[in-house]
N, C-alpha and C positions, 0 to 999 in steps of 0.2 A: 154775347159781345164777347162771353167768354169764350164760344165755341168758334168765334172768328180769328180770335186769338189762336188758341189750340190749333186749327185749320193751317194759321199762315207759321206756325214756328212748324208744322209738321209738313209741309210744301217745301220748306226752307231747309230742313234736315234730309229730305231726300231726293234736294238736286247735289247737295255736296257730295262726290265722290269720295271713295273709302281713303283715296289717295290723300284730298285736300283737309279730311280729319286728320290723319296720318301726322299730313304736314302739320297742320294746326296746333295737333297735341305736343309735338318734337319742339315748335316754336317756345309752347306755354312750358315745356320741361328747361331747354335750356333756358330758358329767362329766370326759372326758379332756381334751377342751378346756379346761375353765373351771382343772384341775389347771395347767395348760402357764402357764396368763397370771398374772404378777403382780399383784397391787393399784395398782401404778403401772400397769403394760402398761393396764389396763381405764381406770382413773381419765385415762390422758394420751388412750387411743383415743378413748374418750366424750366428752371434751374437744374432739378434733380435730374428730371429727362435726359438735356442735356448731359449733364453729368456721365449719368448711364451708357450714355451713346458715344462718348467722348474714350468713355476707359472700353468698352465691348471694342470700337473701333483700334483703341492705339493695341488692345492685346492681341486680335486676333491677324493687325498685320506686321507690331513688333518680332511676331514669330518669325522661327529660322524658316524662310518661303513664303514669308506668309504675304508678301507683293508678289512674288515669283511667281504662287500657288494659285494665284486668283485672279478676278476677275479685271482688278488695280495692276496686272502685269505693267512695269514702265518698257516700254522698247524705246527702241532708236531712234533720235528725231529723224526728220525728215534731211536737213542739211548735214548732219554727222551721215549716216545714207550714202550719202554719196561718197564719201569717202571712203567706207568700209568697202562696197561694193567695188573701188580701185582698189583697196591695199590686201584684200583676201585673196588677191592674186598673185602678192608676194611671197615667199617663201617664209615660211613661219610666223604668217597672219590668217593661216587660212581657217583657222576659229576666232576670229578678232569678232565677230559679231555675238557669240555666243557666250563666248567670255565677258564683254560688255556689257552685255544683255545683268548676267550676274551680277556684275561689279555693279550697276545701278540701284539694281534691285536689293541689294544686300546693304549698300549705302540706309537706301529711303528705310529699312527695317531696322539700323542702327535709331536714323532721326527718330524714329513713329516712337520709340524708347524714351524719349526726350521733351515729347509735343506736350505731354498731360498740364503740368503747368502753366505754358502759354495757353492753352483753351481757356482751362479755369479760369485764370484771372479775367480773360475778354467774355465772359460768362460771367461774371462780378459787376461789369458794367450797364447789364438790363435793367432798365429803368422799369416800375410797376406800369406807366402806361405802355412799352413795350410790351410786356408779359402780356396785359390784355390783348390787345391788338393781335398778338399770336398766336394766342389760345383760340381763337375764333377764326384763323387765318387756315393756310390749306396744311395738309398733312406733314409737309416737310417747313413749316414758315418755320419753326423753332431756329433749323439749320442756314436756312434761308437769309435767317436776321444774323448768325452768327458769323456766316460768310460775308454778310456785303457789310458787316462794321470791324472786321478781325481779320479780313483776308490780306488784305496790304502789310498791318504791322506783324502776323504769324511770319508771311514770307519773310519779311526782314529779319526775324526773331531767327526761322529757322533754317534760313540761307548756311550761316556759318558752322550752323550744325550738322547739314547735307555737306557741306564742304568738308567739314572733319571726317567726318564719314565716308564720305569718299574715298580721303586719304588716308582712312584707317584700312580700307579694302586696295588701295593700293590705285586706284579706278585713275583716276586725274594723270597718275605718271606716267598710266599706262597705254590711256588715250594720247598723251603728249606724245609719246612714242611711234602712234599710228598715225598721228597728223603730220608727224615729220616724215616719215616713212610715204605716205601721200604727198607731199610736196616735193620730196625728190624726185618724183616719177616725172617723166620729160612732157613737155606742152600743156600741162593741168593748170588751171588757177587756181594758185595758191589759200587756202583755206584753213583758219582755224575754229571749228563751231565748239561752241563751249558746253559742256553738259551741264553745270553747276543748276542754270536757270529751268533747263529740263526736267531735270530729275526733282527738284524741289515743289516745281508745280502741279506734277504729275502725282507726288507723294501726299499733297495736299489734298488733291483730287480724292485720291482712294479716300484719304480719313474724312473727305465730308462726306463723301458717297456714303458711307458706313454708319457715320451718324443721323445721317438723312431716314437710312432704314431701321436702326433705333428707335428714333420717334415717329415715325410712322408704325411702329409695332407698338408701342407706347399706346397711342390714339388708337388704334384700332382694334387692339388685344387685349383685354381684360385683364387676362393670364399675365400679361409685361408688365401688367402693374404690378409692382411688387412691394409696394411700401404704403400706408395709410394715406400718405400725401397726395402719395399719383392718384391714388384712387378717388380720392376729395375731390380733386383738380379734373382727373379724367372721365369719373364717373366708373360704378362698378357694375 
């Protein structure tokens, strides 16, 4: 009888592929790892990961030309482009597009410096249940959670910062002169596209994108787990 059991066990293990064995091992490892982490560790670890991502994103994008020389460069919105295409033919407005792009990105860079406390306050609202679901989620799950729960309030809080920043670089006054020049052209449909919403959304898009990159790095690269807590939550 013993030889029959041994034969059956041998048959089972020889029919399981290496990939299946590795998968079973990883599942077991993850189960043990999860058991060894308490809710406090998971929540604190994810918050630390997001805080690191925020710090990295803000530092990069708030630097001089942080937006302008990055993949997150803010370009002219489509409705404003129609205005610019007409106005740049008028003497004195030939470089209107270049100047406006510089102003919009400078405004976003100024605003980014003031973003950290707004983001940090949103992170504090994460529950233990949210954290546990996020830990086993996709490589950008924490960033996605942060954006889904805080994008609207962030937008509302960020908008006056963007408006103030646009004024600081004289962008809204300059844009008003461009629109007035456009509306003075005979036979054109009068327009008054706003820059505030466009710059605000694009500035937030850039910040969230960089936070997601940092989160992915912490999840996939052990060298980016720079604290004992991150190593405990995400592994060593």
